[in-house]
Backbone of each chain as ProteinMPNN parsed JSONL, in Angstrom:
{"seq_chain_A": "EVQLVESGGGLVQRGGSVRLSCAGAGFAFSSYRMSWVRQAPGKGLEWVAYIEQDGSETHYVESLKARFTISRDNANNSLFLEMSSLRAEDTAVYYCVRFSWNYGLDVWGLGTTVTVSS", "coords_chain_A": {"N_chain_A": [[-8.328, 10.705, -6.165], [-5.799, 9.805, -3.922], [-3.014, 7.986, -4.853], [-0.511, 5.429, -5.204], [1.309, 3.59, -7.505], [3.148, 0.832, -8.087], [5.584, -0.687, -10.261], [7.464, -2.941, -12.378], [8.641, -5.082, -11.12], [9.611, -8.594, -10.891], [10.973, -11.743, -12.031], [14.345, -12.129, -11.455], [17.727, -12.736, -12.243], [20.271, -13.887, -9.994], [22.735, -11.567, -9.142], [21.993, -9.884, -11.112], [20.23, -6.941, -12.4], [17.586, -4.579, -11.729], [14.983, -2.238, -12.384], [12.748, -0.49, -10.543], [9.585, 1.154, -10.688], [7.418, 3.82, -9.701], [4.313, 5.251, -9.835], [2.816, 8.239, -9.048], [-0.343, 9.664, -8.12], [-3.06, 11.981, -7.856], [-2.137, 13.771, -5.993], [0.171, 16.427, -5.085], [2.896, 15.518, -6.31], [5.582, 16.384, -6.441], [5.918, 17.759, -4.112], [6.473, 16.172, -1.995], [8.586, 14.195, 0.083], [9.789, 10.985, -0.788], [9.742, 7.439, -0.312], [11.145, 4.089, -0.388], [10.091, 0.965, 0.776], [10.571, -2.362, 1.866], [9.445, -5.814, 1.969], [10.421, -8.872, 2.82], [9.696, -12.342, 2.098], [7.678, -13.716, 4.612], [8.777, -12.054, 6.484], [9.255, -8.929, 8.332], [8.569, -5.389, 7.77], [10.945, -3.368, 6.028], [12.695, -0.447, 5.817], [14.064, 1.139, 2.969], [15.087, 3.369, 1.44], [15.099, 7.003, 1.041], [14.092, 9.948, -0.809], [14.491, 13.382, -1.276], [12.125, 16.064, -1.906], [12.878, 17.565, -4.236], [14.759, 15.935, -5.249], [17.321, 16.442, -4.474], [18.6, 15.37, -2.331], [19.408, 12.194, -1.08], [18.895, 9.197, 0.809], [19.917, 6.193, 2.367], [19.337, 2.901, 3.742], [22.027, 1.598, 5.491], [23.104, -0.903, 4.74], [22.381, -1.29, 2.115], [23.173, 0.768, 0.478], [25.26, 0.69, -1.352], [24.381, -0.717, -3.527], [21.83, -0.001, -4.326], [19.853, 2.551, -5.897], [17.989, 5.409, -5.532], [15.707, 7.489, -7.246], [13.968, 10.227, -8.897], [11.373, 11.578, -11.021], [9.95, 14.376, -11.267], [8.449, 15.729, -13.144], [6.987, 13.801, -14.353], [5.712, 12.649, -12.263], [6.93, 10.446, -10.944], [8.681, 7.839, -9.246], [11.712, 6.062, -8.679], [13.589, 2.995, -8.282], [16.646, 1.716, -8.584], [18.195, -1.336, -8.662], [20.987, -3.277, -8.123], [23.422, -5.943, -8.613], [22.002, -8.096, -7.529], [20.795, -10.143, -4.859], [19.754, -13.245, -3.32], [18.529, -12.589, -0.941], [17.384, -10.179, -1.476], [14.956, -10.65, -2.474], [11.646, -9.745, -2.341], [8.62, -7.914, -1.566], [8.299, -4.731, -2.824], [7.557, -1.573, -1.691], [6.283, 1.574, -2.554], [6.308, 4.637, -0.93], [4.749, 7.495, 0.407], [5.977, 10.32, 2.149], [4.873, 12.436, 4.657], [5.279, 15.457, 6.366], [3.458, 16.047, 8.29], [2.115, 13.66, 8.84], [3.828, 11.491, 8.589], [4.865, 8.332, 7.217], [2.581, 8.115, 5.112], [1.042, 7.291, 2.871], [0.794, 4.396, 0.974], [1.787, 2.213, -1.678], [0.53, -0.688, -3.48], [2.581, -2.376, -3.905], [5.331, -4.069, -5.553], [6.594, -7.139, -6.699], [9.773, -8.526, -6.352], [11.709, -11.161, -7.348], [14.544, -12.936, -6.767], [16.379, -15.18, -8.459], [18.307, -18.061, -7.801]], "CA_chain_A": [[-7.879, 9.758, -5.131], [-4.353, 9.696, -3.77], [-2.553, 6.614, -5.005], [0.829, 5.099, -5.671], [1.26, 2.318, -8.216], [4.482, 0.345, -8.396], [5.725, -1.62, -11.372], [8.848, -3.262, -12.706], [9.111, -6.279, -10.447], [9.588, -9.829, -11.658], [12.024, -12.717, -11.733], [15.647, -11.602, -11.857], [18.819, -13.647, -11.873], [21.23, -13.423, -8.994], [23.774, -10.752, -9.754], [21.406, -9.016, -12.119], [19.732, -5.619, -12.02], [16.197, -4.297, -12.058], [14.559, -0.878, -12.069], [11.362, -0.38, -10.13], [8.972, 2.462, -10.88], [6.225, 4.109, -8.909], [3.582, 6.395, -10.373], [1.962, 8.906, -8.073], [-1.493, 10.357, -8.68], [-4.014, 12.534, -6.907], [-1.519, 14.702, -5.042], [1.293, 17.192, -5.645], [4.009, 14.578, -6.129], [6.857, 17.07, -6.257], [5.945, 18.398, -2.793], [6.648, 15.168, -0.948], [9.673, 13.227, 0.172], [9.284, 9.655, -1.11], [10.566, 6.333, 0.187], [10.884, 2.688, -0.714], [10.107, 0.04, 1.907], [10.402, -3.705, 1.333], [9.065, -6.887, 2.881], [10.812, -10.191, 2.351], [8.692, -13.366, 2.449], [7.645, -14.132, 6.006], [9.497, -11.098, 7.324], [8.617, -7.646, 8.558], [8.86, -4.279, 6.869], [12.303, -2.827, 6.108], [12.873, 0.785, 5.046], [15.185, 1.014, 2.039], [15.693, 4.642, 1.068], [14.201, 8.103, 0.731], [14.602, 11.007, -1.657], [13.829, 14.642, -0.98], [11.14, 16.522, -2.894], [13.484, 17.979, -5.497], [15.783, 14.958, -5.615], [18.642, 16.955, -4.136], [19.201, 14.566, -1.273], [18.923, 10.823, -0.934], [19.401, 8.534, 2.018], [19.689, 4.759, 2.255], [19.758, 2.02, 4.835], [23.468, 1.423, 5.279], [23.44, -2.192, 4.13], [21.971, -1.353, 0.71], [23.528, 1.979, -0.259], [26.221, 0.438, -2.426], [23.769, -1.448, -4.639], [20.524, 0.552, -4.685], [19.818, 3.981, -6.185], [16.654, 5.977, -5.605], [15.648, 8.716, -8.036], [12.599, 10.631, -9.185], [11.095, 12.457, -12.154], [8.758, 15.101, -10.823], [7.646, 16.128, -14.302], [6.1, 12.681, -14.663], [5.171, 12.096, -11.007], [7.457, 9.086, -10.863], [9.769, 7.48, -8.343], [12.397, 4.886, -9.185], [14.6, 2.334, -7.467], [17.519, 0.854, -9.364], [18.788, -2.325, -7.788], [21.993, -4.032, -8.856], [24.108, -7.043, -7.901], [20.919, -8.633, -6.7], [21.035, -11.353, -4.079], [18.53, -13.945, -2.935], [17.899, -11.887, 0.183], [16.667, -9.006, -1.975], [13.605, -11.081, -2.831], [10.729, -9.041, -1.45], [7.673, -6.96, -2.122], [8.834, -3.38, -2.673], [6.482, -0.601, -1.6], [6.525, 2.998, -2.722], [5.641, 5.252, 0.213], [4.83, 8.943, 0.531], [6.25, 10.847, 3.487], [4.298, 13.734, 4.956], [5.798, 15.966, 7.632], [2.368, 16.028, 9.266], [1.592, 12.328, 9.159], [4.815, 10.427, 8.446], [4.734, 7.462, 6.04], [1.124, 8.107, 5.172], [0.383, 6.647, 1.728], [1.589, 3.27, 0.483], [1.278, 1.506, -2.834], [0.262, -2.117, -3.3], [3.852, -3.085, -3.961], [5.718, -4.885, -6.697], [7.397, -8.233, -6.168], [11.033, -8.879, -6.989], [12.183, -12.48, -6.95], [15.902, -13.153, -7.257], [16.588, -16.619, -8.595], [19.683, -18.489, -7.601]], "C_chain_A": [[-6.357, 9.697, -5.114], [-3.939, 8.241, -3.945], [-1.128, 6.545, -5.527], [0.765, 3.712, -6.295], [2.675, 1.934, -8.638], [4.46, -0.606, -9.588], [7.21, -1.944, -11.542], [9.405, -4.505, -12.037], [9.036, -7.498, -11.347], [10.7, -10.753, -11.197], [13.347, -12.214, -12.308], [16.725, -12.587, -11.41], [19.717, -13.031, -10.809], [22.382, -12.708, -9.693], [23.26, -9.764, -10.775], [20.91, -7.699, -11.549], [18.261, -5.493, -12.399], [15.906, -2.858, -11.657], [13.082, -0.879, -11.753], [10.871, 1.041, -10.357], [7.75, 2.592, -9.988], [5.58, 5.365, -9.483], [2.668, 6.966, -9.299], [0.827, 9.635, -8.763], [-2.362, 10.896, -7.56], [-3.42, 13.452, -5.857], [-0.338, 15.382, -5.722], [2.587, 16.425, -5.397], [5.309, 15.297, -5.779], [6.989, 17.737, -4.889], [6.289, 17.431, -1.661], [7.967, 14.415, -1.063], [9.053, 11.861, -0.085], [10.28, 8.591, -0.647], [10.236, 5.032, -0.511], [11.03, 1.887, 0.584], [9.887, -1.348, 1.33], [10.004, -4.687, 2.418], [9.44, -8.224, 2.257], [9.77, -11.218, 2.786], [8.803, -13.792, 3.907], [8.335, -13.199, 6.977], [8.709, -9.808, 7.507], [9.027, -6.607, 7.536], [10.278, -3.759, 7.108], [12.387, -1.59, 5.216], [14.146, 0.677, 4.221], [15.88, 2.357, 1.798], [14.637, 5.724, 1.003], [14.911, 9.108, -0.169], [13.801, 12.26, -1.371], [12.964, 15.086, -2.164], [11.758, 16.852, -4.253], [14.584, 17.027, -5.95], [17.181, 15.34, -5.197], [19.365, 16.114, -3.088], [18.558, 13.189, -1.241], [19.554, 10.203, 0.303], [18.991, 7.081, 1.97], [19.957, 4.05, 3.58], [21.182, 1.587, 4.503], [23.804, 0.169, 4.478], [23.142, -2.254, 2.638], [22.528, -0.211, -0.138], [24.505, 1.747, -1.401], [25.562, -0.148, -3.666], [22.456, -0.841, -5.134], [20.633, 2.055, -4.938], [18.371, 4.434, -6.327], [16.727, 7.266, -6.411], [14.194, 9.048, -8.317], [12.548, 11.519, -10.408], [9.808, 13.187, -11.82], [7.867, 15.537, -11.988], [6.639, 15.053, -14.672], [5.586, 11.961, -13.415], [5.644, 10.666, -10.766], [8.632, 8.971, -9.906], [10.394, 6.193, -8.861], [13.315, 4.292, -8.114], [15.382, 1.401, -8.378], [18.278, -0.046, -8.406], [19.775, -3.154, -8.602], [22.647, -5.087, -7.974], [23.144, -7.754, -6.969], [21.27, -9.974, -6.074], [19.705, -12.002, -3.719], [17.79, -13.197, -1.833], [17.227, -10.571, -0.21], [15.263, -9.37, -2.449], [12.617, -10.503, -1.831], [9.641, -8.342, -2.262], [8.216, -5.566, -1.813], [7.683, -2.38, -2.751], [7.017, 0.813, -1.81], [5.701, 3.709, -1.652], [5.836, 6.764, 0.205], [5.134, 9.329, 1.972], [5.663, 12.246, 3.607], [4.849, 14.205, 6.286], [4.719, 15.988, 8.706], [2.025, 14.628, 9.746], [2.629, 11.206, 9.065], [4.623, 9.65, 7.151], [3.244, 7.195, 5.814], [0.402, 7.445, 4.012], [1.326, 5.592, 1.155], [0.956, 2.719, -0.792], [1.02, 0.047, -2.493], [1.527, -2.958, -3.363], [4.068, -3.818, -5.265], [6.729, -5.909, -6.21], [8.635, -8.476, -7.014], [11.471, -10.232, -6.445], [13.547, -12.71, -7.583], [16.156, -14.652, -7.277], [18.063, -16.946, -8.448], [20.03, -19.609, -8.574]], "O_chain_A": [[-5.714, 9.555, -6.154], [-4.458, 7.36, -3.259], [-0.624, 7.456, -6.185], [0.237, 2.775, -5.697], [3.31, 2.62, -9.439], [3.447, -1.243, -9.877], [8.08, -1.315, -10.94], [10.515, -4.937, -12.347], [8.466, -7.442, -12.437], [11.286, -10.575, -10.129], [13.447, -11.913, -13.498], [16.637, -13.187, -10.338], [19.892, -11.814, -10.743], [22.923, -13.182, -10.692], [24.004, -8.905, -11.25], [21.135, -7.381, -10.381], [17.762, -6.205, -13.271], [16.5, -2.326, -10.719], [12.258, -1.23, -12.597], [11.629, 2.004, -10.238], [7.14, 1.603, -9.582], [6.222, 6.408, -9.601], [1.85, 6.252, -8.719], [1.001, 10.166, -9.859], [-2.399, 10.345, -6.46], [-4.116, 13.87, -4.931], [0.099, 14.968, -6.796], [3.281, 16.653, -4.406], [6.05, 14.848, -4.904], [8.064, 18.228, -4.544], [6.383, 17.835, -0.502], [8.403, 14.05, -2.155], [7.929, 11.596, 0.341], [11.489, 8.82, -0.599], [9.188, 4.891, -1.142], [11.953, 2.099, 1.37], [9.098, -1.507, 0.399], [10.192, -4.442, 3.609], [8.835, -8.649, 1.273], [9.037, -10.983, 3.747], [9.873, -14.179, 4.378], [8.465, -13.512, 8.16], [7.644, -9.62, 6.919], [9.732, -6.898, 6.57], [10.751, -3.715, 8.244], [12.177, -1.675, 4.006], [15.171, 0.191, 4.698], [17.098, 2.471, 1.934], [13.442, 5.439, 0.923], [16.136, 9.124, -0.281], [12.578, 12.209, -1.24], [13.066, 14.551, -3.267], [11.227, 16.466, -5.294], [15.267, 17.296, -6.939], [18.138, 14.639, -5.527], [20.591, 16.152, -2.98], [17.342, 13.042, -1.359], [20.607, 10.634, 0.771], [17.867, 6.756, 1.586], [20.705, 4.542, 4.425], [21.488, 1.252, 3.359], [24.696, 0.192, 3.631], [23.599, -3.173, 1.958], [22.369, -0.223, -1.358], [24.56, 2.551, -2.331], [26.134, -0.079, -4.754], [22.02, -1.138, -6.246], [21.408, 2.748, -4.279], [17.622, 3.902, -7.147], [17.676, 8.04, -6.284], [13.296, 8.26, -8.018], [13.544, 12.134, -10.789], [8.712, 12.68, -12.059], [6.657, 15.695, -11.819], [5.578, 15.34, -15.228], [5.097, 10.833, -13.484], [4.852, 9.787, -10.424], [9.455, 9.878, -9.779], [9.704, 5.336, -9.413], [13.752, 4.972, -7.185], [14.844, 0.416, -8.883], [18.92, 0.421, -7.465], [19.423, -3.674, -9.66], [22.453, -5.117, -6.759], [23.429, -7.98, -5.792], [21.943, -10.813, -6.674], [18.654, -11.368, -3.808], [16.559, -13.181, -1.805], [16.58, -9.926, 0.615], [14.472, -8.489, -2.786], [12.729, -10.735, -0.627], [9.74, -8.205, -3.482], [8.552, -5.266, -0.667], [6.938, -2.339, -3.73], [8.075, 1.179, -1.297], [4.517, 3.412, -1.486], [6.95, 7.254, 0.019], [4.604, 8.728, 2.907], [5.918, 13.12, 2.778], [4.886, 13.433, 7.244], [5.026, 15.952, 9.897], [1.684, 14.428, 10.912], [2.328, 10.07, 9.432], [4.266, 10.22, 6.12], [2.71, 6.181, 6.265], [-0.76, 7.067, 4.16], [2.497, 5.862, 0.889], [-0.263, 2.757, -0.958], [1.259, -0.396, -1.37], [1.542, -4.11, -2.929], [3.123, -4.144, -5.984], [7.611, -5.595, -5.41], [8.554, -8.613, -8.234], [11.588, -10.42, -5.234], [13.679, -12.68, -8.806], [16.147, -15.309, -6.235], [18.938, -16.211, -8.905], [21.155, -20.109, -8.564]]}, "seq_chain_B": "QSVLTQPPSASGTPGQRVIISCTGTSSNIGSNTVHWFQHLPRTAPKLLVYDNYKRPSGVTDRLSASKSGTSASLAIGGLQSEDEADYYCASWDDNLNAWVFGGGTKLTV", "coords_chain_B": {"N_chain_B": [[16.675, -9.624, 12.5], [14.499, -7.335, 14.025], [14.737, -3.81, 14.719], [12.954, -2.545, 16.425], [10.952, -4.019, 18.952], [8.334, -6.249, 18.875], [5.602, -8.281, 20.051], [5.232, -11.452, 18.463], [2.676, -12.41, 18.015], [-0.809, -11.903, 18.78], [-3.988, -12.187, 20.34], [-7.582, -12.279, 20.545], [-11.059, -12.331, 21.503], [-14.14, -11.555, 19.768], [-15.215, -8.293, 20.562], [-13.545, -7.98, 22.712], [-10.664, -6.321, 24.189], [-7.447, -5.639, 23.005], [-3.945, -5.31, 23.449], [-1.042, -4.201, 21.875], [2.388, -4.228, 22.114], [5.395, -2.237, 21.706], [8.757, -2.019, 21.688], [11.599, -0.023, 21.97], [14.59, 1.924, 21.714], [16.627, 4.561, 23.141], [17.492, 5.955, 20.941], [15.593, 5.761, 18.998], [12.469, 5.279, 19.531], [12.649, 6.61, 21.959], [13.445, 9.148, 21.232], [12.004, 10.033, 19.087], [8.878, 10.212, 17.232], [6.249, 7.712, 17.249], [4.787, 5.468, 14.963], [2.026, 3.628, 13.713], [1.002, 0.822, 11.778], [-1.355, -1.001, 9.825], [-1.499, -4.098, 8.203], [-2.769, -6.026, 5.705], [-2.776, -9.126, 3.909], [-1.548, -8.873, 0.592], [-2.332, -6.258, 0.274], [-2.052, -2.641, 0.479], [-0.025, -1.406, 3.081], [-1.531, 0.303, 5.847], [-1.735, 3.442, 7.358], [-2.286, 3.796, 10.738], [-1.842, 5.156, 13.127], [-0.177, 8.137, 13.927], [2.511, 10.26, 15.071], [2.678, 9.23, 17.729], [0.063, 9.003, 18.983], [-1.975, 9.984, 17.443], [-4.763, 9.716, 15.262], [-5.285, 9.23, 11.811], [-7.759, 10.787, 9.688], [-10.698, 8.931, 9.345], [-9.834, 6.571, 10.447], [-10.747, 4.106, 12.74], [-12.169, 4.902, 15.95], [-11.919, 2.979, 17.804], [-9.361, 2.356, 18.119], [-6.504, 3.145, 20.018], [-3.506, 4.745, 21.061], [-0.3, 4.976, 22.638], [2.701, 6.369, 24.083], [5.595, 5.865, 26.05], [8.543, 6.792, 27.35], [10.859, 4.631, 26.075], [9.102, 2.92, 24.92], [6.079, 1.875, 23.294], [2.544, 1.552, 22.698], [-0.274, -0.035, 21.194], [-3.692, -0.062, 21.33], [-6.565, -1.951, 20.727], [-9.925, -1.83, 20.852], [-13.146, -3.423, 21.395], [-12.972, -5.672, 19.631], [-13.117, -6.814, 16.267], [-13.828, -9.066, 13.568], [-12.705, -8.098, 11.251], [-10.453, -6.859, 12.128], [-8.407, -8.581, 12.106], [-5.148, -8.908, 11.216], [-1.784, -7.946, 10.299], [0.203, -5.969, 12.424], [2.288, -3.171, 12.627], [4.826, -1.312, 14.253], [6.667, 1.768, 13.987], [9.502, 3.961, 13.804], [11.716, 6.783, 13.582], [15.22, 6.352, 13.573], [17.84, 7.832, 15.213], [20.508, 7.121, 15.395], [20.98, 5.153, 13.464], [20.124, 6.56, 11.324], [17.753, 6.052, 9.898], [14.486, 4.838, 9.015], [12.962, 2.656, 11.277], [11.419, -0.467, 11.881], [9.091, -2.468, 13.763], [8.963, -6.058, 14.194], [6.469, -6.874, 13.572], [3.143, -7.773, 14.512], [0.962, -10.395, 14.549], [-2.398, -10.308, 14.581], [-5.014, -12.184, 15.8], [-8.428, -12.764, 15.65]], "CA_chain_B": [[16.081, -9.168, 13.767], [14.043, -5.968, 13.895], [15.252, -2.871, 15.713], [11.877, -2.398, 17.4], [10.505, -5.344, 19.362], [6.905, -6.479, 19.055], [5.259, -9.703, 20.171], [4.886, -11.971, 17.132], [1.252, -12.678, 17.874], [-1.769, -11.476, 19.802], [-5.311, -12.713, 19.992], [-8.713, -11.9, 21.378], [-12.365, -12.708, 20.978], [-14.912, -10.37, 19.385], [-15.643, -7.44, 21.649], [-12.479, -7.792, 23.684], [-9.633, -5.309, 23.946], [-6.11, -6.221, 22.949], [-2.874, -4.314, 23.435], [0.195, -4.623, 21.221], [3.497, -3.407, 22.594], [6.511, -1.968, 20.794], [9.857, -1.568, 22.534], [12.766, 0.452, 21.224], [15.703, 2.449, 22.5], [16.677, 6.018, 23.235], [17.79, 6.56, 19.643], [14.422, 5.721, 18.121], [11.241, 5.671, 20.227], [12.967, 7.564, 23.014], [13.748, 10.469, 20.683], [11.157, 10.358, 17.94], [7.497, 9.758, 17.346], [5.932, 6.34, 16.868], [3.702, 5.312, 14.002], [1.509, 2.252, 13.655], [0.426, 0.46, 10.49], [-2.083, -2.261, 9.679], [-1.179, -4.692, 6.899], [-3.457, -7.239, 5.311], [-2.088, -9.735, 2.762], [-1.789, -8.376, -0.764], [-2.874, -4.898, 0.289], [-1.098, -1.628, 0.898], [-0.061, -1.078, 4.51], [-2.373, 1.455, 6.147], [-1.345, 4.199, 8.541], [-3.327, 3.818, 11.766], [-1.493, 6.131, 14.159], [1.05, 8.912, 13.713], [2.857, 11.11, 16.218], [2.472, 8.506, 18.998], [-1.302, 8.692, 19.413], [-2.974, 10.636, 16.589], [-5.348, 8.875, 14.215], [-5.707, 9.926, 10.587], [-9.176, 10.796, 9.413], [-11.23, 7.684, 8.812], [-9.398, 5.418, 11.259], [-11.725, 3.883, 13.804], [-11.81, 5.361, 17.3], [-11.682, 1.819, 18.672], [-7.914, 2.298, 18.272], [-5.82, 4.189, 20.766], [-2.084, 4.448, 21.149], [0.44, 5.818, 23.574], [4.148, 6.169, 24.139], [6.207, 6.242, 27.311], [9.966, 6.495, 27.305], [11.308, 3.921, 24.866], [8.094, 1.929, 24.546], [4.8, 2.37, 22.803], [1.536, 0.502, 22.626], [-1.487, 0.165, 20.391], [-4.817, -0.789, 21.895], [-7.728, -2.087, 19.853], [-11.06, -2.236, 21.648], [-14.297, -3.904, 20.65], [-12.4, -6.418, 18.515], [-13.985, -7.322, 15.2], [-13.108, -10.001, 12.704], [-11.909, -7.371, 10.25], [-9.208, -6.378, 12.73], [-7.357, -9.578, 11.89], [-4.154, -8.341, 10.313], [-0.472, -7.725, 10.905], [0.368, -4.601, 12.904], [3.694, -2.795, 12.726], [5.203, -0.002, 14.761], [7.819, 2.329, 13.287], [10.018, 5.219, 14.319], [13.011, 7.15, 12.994], [16.331, 6.073, 14.47], [18.857, 8.865, 15.035], [21.844, 6.516, 15.256], [21.029, 4.458, 12.179], [19.628, 7.468, 10.285], [16.859, 5.226, 9.093], [13.232, 4.395, 9.606], [13.047, 1.29, 11.776], [10.122, -1.068, 12.103], [8.993, -3.677, 14.558], [8.848, -7.263, 13.387], [5.074, -7.12, 13.254], [2.333, -8.607, 15.396], [-0.192, -10.959, 13.847], [-3.565, -10.309, 15.453], [-6.067, -13.153, 15.475], [-9.689, -12.509, 16.349]], "C_chain_B": [[15.738, -7.684, 13.679], [14.58, -5.097, 15.019], [14.227, -2.634, 16.818], [11.298, -3.78, 17.688], [9.001, -5.368, 19.594], [6.679, -7.956, 19.347], [4.84, -10.229, 18.82], [3.4, -12.192, 16.937], [0.47, -12.112, 19.038], [-3.123, -12.013, 19.379], [-6.364, -12.222, 20.972], [-9.989, -12.364, 20.743], [-13.132, -11.436, 20.616], [-15.421, -9.604, 20.599], [-14.562, -7.159, 22.676], [-11.56, -6.657, 23.277], [-8.285, -5.99, 23.973], [-5.092, -5.09, 22.861], [-1.629, -4.92, 22.82], [1.312, -3.675, 21.642], [4.59, -3.264, 21.541], [7.627, -1.356, 21.64], [11.055, -1.184, 21.681], [13.853, 0.921, 22.158], [15.658, 3.974, 22.494], [16.922, 6.684, 21.891], [16.609, 6.513, 18.679], [13.173, 6.175, 18.886], [11.507, 6.721, 21.289], [13.168, 8.983, 22.53], [12.775, 10.939, 19.613], [9.757, 9.772, 18.104], [7.331, 8.339, 16.813], [4.718, 6.33, 15.95], [3.296, 3.848, 13.981], [0.815, 2.035, 12.31], [-0.303, -0.869, 10.607], [-1.783, -2.805, 8.286], [-1.925, -5.993, 6.729], [-2.75, -7.808, 4.088], [-2.535, -9.117, 1.445], [-2.518, -7.02, -0.789], [-1.772, -3.922, 0.658], [-1.169, -1.454, 2.405], [-0.821, 0.228, 4.732], [-1.91, 2.134, 7.423], [-2.511, 4.26, 9.514], [-3.097, 4.936, 12.785], [-0.212, 6.835, 13.753], [1.286, 9.778, 14.945], [2.407, 10.503, 17.542], [1.024, 8.108, 19.286], [-2.383, 9.241, 18.475], [-3.467, 9.676, 15.505], [-5.685, 9.702, 12.984], [-7.219, 9.867, 10.449], [-9.598, 9.454, 8.823], [-10.81, 6.439, 9.577], [-10.306, 5.309, 12.479], [-11.242, 4.378, 15.163], [-11.757, 4.199, 18.292], [-10.178, 1.636, 18.912], [-7.442, 3.445, 19.144], [-4.37, 3.776, 20.913], [-1.425, 5.408, 22.112], [1.918, 5.485, 23.491], [4.64, 6.629, 25.515], [7.665, 5.835, 27.265], [10.375, 5.851, 25.995], [10.332, 2.826, 24.448], [6.819, 2.602, 24.088], [3.808, 1.217, 22.789], [0.356, 0.948, 21.793], [-2.579, -0.689, 21.015], [-5.969, -0.795, 20.902], [-8.862, -2.625, 20.705], [-12.201, -2.708, 20.774], [-13.875, -4.707, 19.423], [-13.463, -6.929, 17.547], [-13.15, -8.217, 14.292], [-12.238, -9.273, 11.686], [-10.643, -6.759, 10.821], [-8.079, -7.386, 12.57], [-6.4, -9.091, 10.821], [-2.805, -8.372, 11.018], [-0.347, -6.253, 11.261], [1.853, -4.321, 13.136], [3.833, -1.429, 13.388], [6.441, 0.469, 13.999], [8.219, 3.64, 13.936], [11.303, 5.537, 13.564], [14.091, 6.862, 14.036], [17.466, 7.053, 14.202], [20.266, 8.292, 14.87], [22.012, 5.859, 13.89], [20.693, 5.39, 11.019], [18.729, 6.718, 9.316], [15.531, 5.061, 9.816], [13.434, 2.959, 10.077], [11.647, 0.813, 12.12], [10.227, -2.168, 13.15], [8.836, -4.868, 13.63], [7.42, -7.609, 13.004], [4.407, -8.044, 14.256], [1.112, -9.08, 14.635], [-1.349, -11.075, 14.835], [-4.606, -11.285, 14.933], [-7.3, -12.844, 16.314], [-10.547, -13.771, 16.244]], "O_chain_B": [[16.581, -6.869, 13.303], [14.845, -5.573, 16.123], [14.578, -2.535, 17.994], [11.169, -4.609, 16.787], [8.468, -4.607, 20.402], [7.478, -8.796, 18.936], [4.152, -9.524, 18.081], [2.914, -12.164, 15.806], [1.002, -11.876, 20.123], [-3.366, -12.26, 18.198], [-6.053, -11.806, 22.088], [-10.007, -12.749, 19.574], [-12.805, -10.356, 21.108], [-15.978, -10.181, 21.534], [-14.661, -6.193, 23.432], [-11.66, -6.108, 22.18], [-8.007, -6.813, 24.845], [-5.357, -4.044, 22.269], [-1.21, -6.016, 23.193], [1.177, -2.457, 21.531], [4.691, -4.066, 20.612], [7.449, -0.294, 22.237], [11.467, -1.925, 20.789], [14.022, 0.389, 23.256], [14.762, 4.585, 21.911], [16.595, 7.857, 21.715], [16.639, 7.171, 17.64], [12.859, 7.366, 18.879], [10.691, 7.618, 21.501], [13.075, 9.927, 23.315], [12.737, 12.123, 19.28], [9.497, 8.956, 18.989], [8.15, 7.839, 16.042], [3.761, 7.081, 16.139], [4.112, 2.954, 14.202], [0.143, 2.921, 11.78], [0.082, -1.743, 11.383], [-1.811, -2.062, 7.305], [-1.746, -6.939, 7.496], [-2.18, -7.05, 3.303], [-3.719, -8.873, 1.214], [-3.22, -6.691, -1.745], [-0.693, -4.322, 1.094], [-2.264, -1.362, 2.96], [-0.761, 1.141, 3.908], [-1.715, 1.481, 8.448], [-3.598, 4.72, 9.162], [-4.043, 5.576, 13.244], [0.732, 6.197, 13.288], [0.383, 9.998, 15.751], [1.821, 11.191, 18.378], [0.773, 7.008, 19.777], [-3.571, 8.994, 18.686], [-2.688, 8.928, 14.915], [-6.305, 10.759, 13.098], [-7.874, 8.999, 11.027], [-8.947, 8.916, 7.927], [-11.375, 5.365, 9.371], [-10.589, 6.298, 13.154], [-10.058, 4.284, 15.486], [-11.571, 4.415, 19.49], [-9.767, 0.871, 19.784], [-7.92, 4.573, 19.024], [-4.049, 2.588, 20.892], [-1.922, 6.505, 22.369], [2.327, 4.475, 22.918], [4.176, 7.629, 26.063], [7.979, 4.65, 27.152], [10.251, 6.456, 24.93], [10.697, 1.912, 23.708], [6.526, 3.743, 24.447], [4.194, 0.05, 22.86], [0.035, 2.133, 21.7], [-2.408, -1.894, 21.204], [-6.302, 0.233, 20.312], [-8.783, -3.739, 21.222], [-12.236, -2.439, 19.573], [-14.353, -4.463, 18.316], [-14.531, -7.399, 17.938], [-11.923, -8.128, 14.262], [-11.174, -9.758, 11.303], [-9.84, -6.196, 10.077], [-6.923, -7.08, 12.864], [-6.784, -8.887, 9.669], [-2.701, -8.77, 12.178], [-0.748, -5.387, 10.483], [2.568, -5.112, 13.75], [3.059, -0.51, 13.118], [7.175, -0.343, 13.435], [7.4, 4.336, 14.535], [11.909, 4.645, 12.969], [13.898, 7.098, 15.228], [17.996, 7.102, 13.093], [21.122, 8.932, 14.26], [23.053, 5.993, 13.246], [20.945, 5.055, 9.861], [18.916, 6.747, 8.099], [15.452, 5.131, 11.042], [14.011, 2.141, 9.36], [10.804, 1.581, 12.586], [11.299, -2.723, 13.391], [8.604, -4.71, 12.431], [7.183, -8.521, 12.211], [5.023, -8.973, 14.779], [0.325, -8.275, 14.136], [-1.287, -11.839, 15.798], [-5.023, -11.218, 13.776], [-7.217, -12.685, 17.532], [-11.664, -13.802, 16.76]]}, "name": "protein", "num_of_chains": 2, "seq": "EVQLVESGGGLVQRGGSVRLSCAGAGFAFSSYRMSWVRQAPGKGLEWVAYIEQDGSETHYVESLKARFTISRDNANNSLFLEMSSLRAEDTAVYYCVRFSWNYGLDVWGLGTTVTVSSQSVLTQPPSASGTPGQRVIISCTGTSSNIGSNTVHWFQHLPRTAPKLLVYDNYKRPSGVTDRLSASKSGTSASLAIGGLQSEDEADYYCASWDDNLNAWVFGGGTKLTV"}
């Protein structure tokens, strides 16, 4: 079964940092571009970043590129998101998402919740 | 404020057909394909439509979608209670170099 499982969320102080992880299973992880998408409480979905299959290229939503870093470890089928200088508005559920050239953003994880306390 | 515009809510009775609209611009929907997702609380968002109108295997044929110019729509026929969910449209934006989403439409059956 194709699945993505996120972890690493929790309560973080404002100004602090956190590293989210995503474990992929049931598919050739290294063959897919991967993304992070977030959803703040009561808000819609917001794309955060993507990373190419081999990690050679990354791309971020402009407003977050200075504070967030996406990376991957294909040997361990893992995707990461390092978030720093966290703000209250970063409070959200963070989803790990697979991108397929045939189907787009086709597989999503259940998400991990980051709460930034003020 | 979301880049793509959706109505915040939609409703229908069982068996009815409902249409959810998604409006963008020339840099997103006008230039790229539209995707639709269904999201239930505490679940993973589910891809319903890709490439404007195509349904992945396993997605009900009660759903249909289309795109015209800078707008798109998702139609759900034969409404069922399990269709109650939030629905999001998405497209790549060439100006922002980012995936952009609609604000979501909460469907009540």
